[in-house]
C-alpha positions as a Markdown table, in Angstrom:
| # | Residue | x | y | z |
|---|---|---|---|---|
| 1 | Met | -20.9 | 20.9 | -12.1 |
| 2 | Gly | -20.6 | 21.1 | -8.4 |
| 3 | Ala | -21.4 | 17.4 | -7.9 |
| 4 | Val | -18.7 | 16.4 | -10.4 |
| 5 | Trp | -16.1 | 18.4 | -8.6 |
| 6 | Arg | -17.1 | 16.9 | -5.3 |
| 7 | Leu | -16.7 | 13.4 | -6.8 |
| 8 | Leu | -13.3 | 14.3 | -8.1 |
| 9 | Val | -12.2 | 15.6 | -4.7 |
| 10 | Val | -13.5 | 12.4 | -3.0 |
| 11 | Arg | -11.8 | 10.2 | -5.6 |
| 12 | Ala | -8.5 | 12.1 | -5.1 |
| 13 | Arg | -8.7 | 11.7 | -1.3 |
| 14 | Ala | -9.5 | 7.9 | -1.7 |
| 15 | Leu | -6.6 | 7.4 | -4.0 |
| 16 | Trp | -4.3 | 9.4 | -1.7 |
| 17 | Gly | -5.5 | 7.3 | 1.3 |
| 18 | Leu | -5.0 | 4.1 | -0.7 |
| 19 | Gly | -1.4 | 5.1 | -1.4 |
| 20 | Val | -0.7 | 5.9 | 2.2 |
| 21 | Val | -2.1 | 2.6 | 3.4 |
| 22 | Met | 0.0 | 0.7 | 0.7 |
| 23 | Leu | 3.0 | 2.7 | 1.8 |
| 24 | Leu | 2.6 | 1.9 | 5.5 |
| 25 | Gln | 2.1 | -1.8 | 4.6 |
| 26 | Gly | 5.5 | -1.8 | 2.9 |
| 27 | Glu | 4.3 | -1.9 | -0.6 |
| 28 | His | 6.4 | 1.0 | -1.6 |
| 29 | Glu | 6.5 | 0.5 | -5.4 |
| 30 | Arg | 2.7 | -0.1 | -5.6 |
| 31 | Ala | 2.0 | 3.0 | -3.4 |
| 32 | Ala | 3.2 | 5.3 | -6.2 |
| 33 | Arg | 0.4 | 4.2 | -8.6 |
| 34 | Pro | -2.5 | 5.8 | -6.7 |
| 35 | Gly | -0.3 | 8.9 | -6.3 |
| 36 | Ile | 0.4 | 9.1 | -10.0 |
| 37 | Arg | -3.3 | 8.7 | -10.9 |
| 38 | Cys | -4.2 | 11.3 | -8.3 |
| 39 | Leu | -1.7 | 13.7 | -9.8 |
| 40 | Glu | -2.9 | 13.0 | -13.3 |
| 41 | Asp | -6.5 | 13.8 | -12.3 |
| 42 | Ala | -5.6 | 16.9 | -10.4 |
| 43 | Thr | -3.5 | 18.2 | -13.3 |
| 44 | Arg | -6.3 | 17.4 | -15.8 |
| 45 | Phe | -8.9 | 19.2 | -13.8 |
| 46 | Asp | -6.6 | 22.0 | -12.4 |
| 47 | Arg | -7.1 | 21.1 | -8.7 |
| 48 | Ala | -4.2 | 22.5 | -6.8 |
| 49 | Glu | -5.1 | 21.0 | -3.4 |
| 50 | Gln | -5.2 | 17.4 | -4.9 |
| 51 | Arg | -2.1 | 18.1 | -6.9 |
| 52 | Leu | -0.2 | 19.0 | -3.7 |
| 53 | Ala | -1.5 | 15.9 | -1.9 |
| 54 | Ala | -0.4 | 13.7 | -4.8 |
| 55 | Val | 3.1 | 15.2 | -4.9 |
| 56 | Tyr | 3.4 | 14.8 | -1.1 |
| 57 | Leu | 2.5 | 11.1 | -1.4 |
| 58 | Leu | 4.9 | 10.7 | -4.3 |
| 59 | Gly | 7.7 | 12.4 | -2.4 |
| 60 | Ile | 7.2 | 10.2 | 0.7 |
| 61 | Thr | 7.1 | 7.1 | -1.6 |
| 62 | Thr | 10.3 | 8.1 | -3.2 |
| 63 | Asp | 11.9 | 8.5 | 0.1 |
| 64 | Phe | 10.8 | 5.1 | 1.3 |
| 65 | Leu | 12.1 | 3.6 | -1.9 |
| 66 | Ala | 15.5 | 5.2 | -1.5 |
| 67 | Ala | 15.7 | 4.1 | 2.1 |
| 68 | Ser | 14.8 | 0.5 | 1.1 |
| 69 | Ala | 17.3 | 0.5 | -1.7 |
| 70 | Ala | 20.0 | 1.9 | 0.7 |
| 71 | Ala | 19.1 | -0.8 | 3.3 |
| 72 | Glu | 19.3 | -3.5 | 0.7 |
| 73 | Gly | 22.7 | -2.2 | -0.4 |
| 74 | Ala | 23.9 | -2.2 | 3.2 |
| 75 | Asp | 22.8 | -5.8 | 3.6 |
| 76 | Ala | 25.0 | -6.9 | 0.6 |
| 77 | Tyr | 28.2 | -6.3 | 2.6 |
């Protein structure tokens, strides 16, 4: 079972990293998808560290989306 847990941790870190890269490249909406998958896996397998990382990524993504929406609204005037 140890090998399975290690694979889950590696997968969660890879998904988190993918989300961060997407976020930094400006793909804010797409960056949420890996975070959601990471959160689903972490919740299913009761992995608190991965759950925290996923929530962190989703929080940052939400902040970027809100900032983008605010900037677009400001451009309208």
